[in-house]
C-alpha positions as CSV (number, residue, x, y, z in Angstrom):
1,X,105.9,-87.0,95.5
2,X,107.7,-83.9,96.8
3,X,111.0,-84.8,98.9
4,X,110.6,-83.2,102.9
5,X,113.4,-80.9,103.4
6,X,114.7,-80.6,107.0
7,X,116.6,-77.4,108.5
8,X,118.9,-78.2,111.1
9,X,118.4,-77.1,114.6
10,X,120.5,-74.6,116.5
11,X,122.0,-77.0,118.6
12,X,122.9,-78.6,115.5
13,X,124.3,-75.9,114.2
14,X,126.5,-75.2,117.4
15,X,127.9,-78.5,118.1
16,X,128.8,-78.3,114.1
17,X,130.1,-75.5,114.5
18,X,132.0,-76.2,117.7
19,X,133.6,-79.2,116.6
20,X,134.9,-77.1,113.1
21,X,136.6,-74.4,115.1
22,X,138.3,-77.3,117.8
23,X,138.9,-79.6,114.5
24,X,142.4,-80.3,112.9
25,X,144.1,-82.5,110.9
26,X,145.1,-85.6,112.6
27,X,141.6,-85.3,114.7
28,X,139.5,-85.9,110.9
29,X,141.8,-88.8,110.0
30,X,141.1,-90.1,113.6
31,X,137.5,-90.0,113.3
32,X,137.8,-90.6,110.0
33,X,139.3,-94.0,111.0
34,X,137.1,-94.8,113.7
35,X,134.2,-94.7,111.3
36,X,134.5,-97.4,109.4
37,X,134.0,-100.2,111.7
38,X,130.3,-98.5,110.8
39,X,130.2,-98.5,107.0
40,X,128.0,-101.1,105.2
41,X,130.4,-102.6,103.3
42,X,132.2,-103.6,106.2
43,X,129.4,-104.9,108.3
44,X,127.4,-106.4,105.3
45,X,131.0,-108.6,105.2
46,X,131.7,-109.7,108.5
47,X,127.9,-110.4,108.8
48,X,128.2,-112.3,105.5
49,X,131.3,-114.3,107.2
50,X,129.9,-115.1,110.7
51,X,126.5,-115.9,108.9
52,X,128.8,-118.6,107.1
53,X,130.4,-120.0,109.7
54,X,127.3,-121.1,112.4
55,X,126.0,-123.0,109.3
56,X,128.2,-125.9,110.8
57,X,127.3,-124.4,114.8
58,X,125.1,-125.7,116.8
59,X,121.4,-124.2,117.6
60,X,122.1,-121.1,119.3
61,X,124.5,-120.2,117.0
62,X,123.6,-120.1,114.4
63,X,120.1,-118.4,116.0
64,X,122.0,-115.4,117.1
65,X,124.3,-115.6,113.4
66,X,120.6,-115.7,111.9
67,X,119.5,-112.5,113.9
68,X,122.7,-110.3,113.8
69,X,122.6,-110.9,109.3
70,X,118.7,-110.1,109.3
71,X,119.5,-107.0,111.6
72,X,122.7,-105.5,109.5
73,X,120.2,-106.7,106.4
74,X,117.4,-104.2,107.3
75,X,120.0,-101.4,109.0
76,X,121.4,-100.9,105.9
77,X,118.4,-100.5,103.6
78,X,116.6,-99.1,106.1
79,X,118.6,-95.2,105.6
80,X,118.6,-96.4,102.1
81,X,114.9,-95.9,101.8
82,X,114.4,-93.0,103.7
83,X,117.1,-90.8,102.2
84,X,115.3,-90.9,99.4
85,X,112.3,-89.0,100.6
86,X,114.3,-87.0,102.9
87,X,116.7,-84.1,101.9
88,X,119.1,-82.6,104.3
89,X,122.3,-80.5,103.8
90,X,125.2,-82.5,105.0
91,X,127.2,-79.9,107.4
92,X,130.5,-80.3,105.4
93,X,128.8,-78.4,102.7
94,X,127.2,-75.7,105.3
95,X,129.9,-75.0,108.1
96,X,133.2,-75.3,107.0
97,X,135.1,-72.5,105.8
98,X,137.9,-72.0,103.6
99,X,140.2,-74.0,105.3
100,X,138.9,-76.9,105.8
101,X,141.4,-78.4,108.8
102,X,141.6,-81.7,107.1
103,X,137.1,-81.8,107.1
104,X,136.3,-84.0,103.5
105,X,133.0,-84.4,101.8
106,X,131.0,-86.8,102.9
107,X,128.6,-88.7,100.6
108,X,126.1,-87.2,98.5
109,X,125.3,-83.4,100.3
110,X,121.9,-84.2,100.8
111,X,121.7,-87.5,103.1
112,X,122.1,-86.3,105.9
113,X,119.0,-86.9,107.2
114,X,119.1,-90.2,108.8
115,X,123.4,-91.5,109.3
116,X,123.1,-94.3,107.9
117,X,126.6,-95.4,109.9
118,X,124.3,-94.3,113.7
119,X,121.2,-96.9,112.4
120,X,123.5,-99.9,111.2
121,X,125.2,-99.2,115.0
122,X,121.6,-99.1,117.2
123,X,120.6,-102.0,115.1
124,X,123.8,-103.4,115.9
125,X,124.3,-102.5,119.4
126,X,121.0,-103.5,120.0
127,X,121.4,-106.9,118.8
128,X,124.6,-107.3,120.5
129,X,123.8,-106.7,123.7
130,X,120.5,-108.8,123.7
131,X,122.7,-111.8,122.7
132,X,125.3,-110.9,125.3
133,X,123.9,-109.7,128.0
134,X,126.7,-109.3,129.9
135,X,128.5,-107.2,127.4
136,X,125.9,-104.6,126.7
137,X,127.4,-101.5,128.7
138,X,131.1,-102.1,126.4
139,X,129.0,-102.3,123.7
140,X,126.8,-99.4,124.1
141,X,130.4,-97.4,124.8
142,X,132.1,-98.8,121.7
143,X,129.1,-97.7,120.1
144,X,128.3,-94.3,121.5
145,X,132.1,-93.7,120.7
146,X,131.6,-94.8,116.9
147,X,128.2,-92.7,116.5
148,X,130.5,-90.0,117.6
149,X,132.3,-89.7,114.7
150,X,130.0,-89.3,112.1
151,X,129.2,-85.6,113.8
152,X,133.5,-84.8,114.3
153,X,133.8,-85.4,110.2
154,X,131.0,-83.1,110.3
155,X,129.3,-85.7,107.9
156,X,125.9,-85.3,109.7
157,X,123.8,-82.9,112.8
158,X,123.7,-84.4,115.7
159,X,119.9,-85.2,114.9
160,X,120.7,-87.2,112.3
161,X,123.0,-89.2,114.3
162,X,120.5,-89.3,117.2
163,X,117.7,-90.5,115.2
164,X,119.6,-92.6,113.2
165,X,120.3,-94.4,116.7
166,X,116.4,-94.8,116.9
167,X,115.5,-96.4,114.0
168,X,118.4,-99.0,114.2
169,X,117.2,-99.7,117.6
170,X,113.8,-100.1,116.7
171,X,114.6,-102.2,113.5
172,X,116.1,-104.8,115.4
173,X,113.3,-105.0,118.1
174,X,110.9,-105.4,114.6
175,X,113.9,-108.3,113.6
176,X,113.9,-109.8,116.9
177,X,109.6,-110.5,116.8
178,X,109.7,-111.6,113.3
179,X,112.3,-114.2,114.6
180,X,110.6,-115.0,117.4
181,X,107.5,-115.4,115.7
182,X,109.0,-118.4,113.5
183,X,110.9,-119.9,115.3
184,X,108.0,-120.9,117.6
185,X,106.1,-121.9,114.2
186,X,108.9,-123.7,113.3
187,X,109.0,-125.6,116.8
188,X,105.0,-126.2,116.7
189,X,104.9,-130.2,116.4
190,X,101.9,-131.1,114.0
191,X,101.9,-135.1,115.2
192,X,100.3,-134.3,119.3
193,X,97.1,-132.8,120.2
194,X,98.3,-130.0,122.0
195,X,100.2,-126.8,120.8
196,X,104.3,-126.8,122.5
197,X,103.1,-122.9,123.0
198,X,99.7,-122.5,124.0
199,X,98.8,-119.2,125.5
200,X,101.8,-117.9,127.3
201,X,102.5,-121.2,129.1
202,X,104.4,-123.4,126.7
203,X,105.0,-127.3,126.9
204,X,108.8,-127.7,127.6
205,X,109.0,-131.5,127.6
206,X,106.9,-131.8,123.9
207,X,109.1,-133.8,120.9
208,X,108.6,-133.1,117.8
209,X,110.3,-135.7,115.1
210,X,113.2,-136.8,117.3
211,X,114.2,-133.2,118.3
212,X,113.1,-132.1,122.2
213,X,111.8,-128.1,122.0
214,X,114.2,-125.4,122.9
215,X,113.8,-123.7,126.7
216,X,111.3,-121.2,125.8
217,X,110.0,-117.8,128.4
218,X,107.3,-116.0,128.4
219,X,107.7,-114.0,125.0
220,X,111.0,-115.6,124.4
221,X,112.8,-117.9,122.2
222,X,116.6,-118.2,123.4
223,X,118.3,-116.5,121.9
224,X,115.9,-114.4,120.5
225,X,114.0,-112.6,123.0
226,X,110.6,-110.4,122.4
227,X,111.1,-108.1,125.0
228,X,109.3,-104.4,123.6
229,X,109.6,-102.6,126.6
230,X,113.7,-102.6,126.7
């Protein structure tokens, strides 16, 4: 199968050239350090540790850990698959002159689209914002800054990062939908005549094997809520 080739847009080139003209070794070193926060190996290790540690916790702790671990796994795999069929040359191979001012080469030369780091950020921030809504704006601000470092180090065009964030958010919503469905299925009792979840109005008081079904909102299994409009 022939790969799809994507050329950078005019705004992509403008932003990349501006980043090249105004960068220096200190900026590059700082940006590259910050970008490690969204590295697949770092996130995978942290998610695994959190998931293992949650196994001895309560229902909410385990469910949140399942949500985050599954989301991170999906976000790590998805960009690798997309890069196999999409070719786009990284800006650090195109717009940087002989004096690189500390700009290093990143990854494979034609793996610019999408930004894997941005996919990770979009998915993780979306998941954490759902599980900890009181901190959503702080999380989004940090995510935006870290995603921006991928443009600053000339590893990706700006549209690579924007597309990556959108892909990550959609992945998280898909994971949330699947986990919510599985949670409902797991709690439907087999020893009573009426389902715990008829239509959209669940019976909150049903008991299955001595367990009380957790609170359920419309299209929501706390803390995994499905709301495709947000």
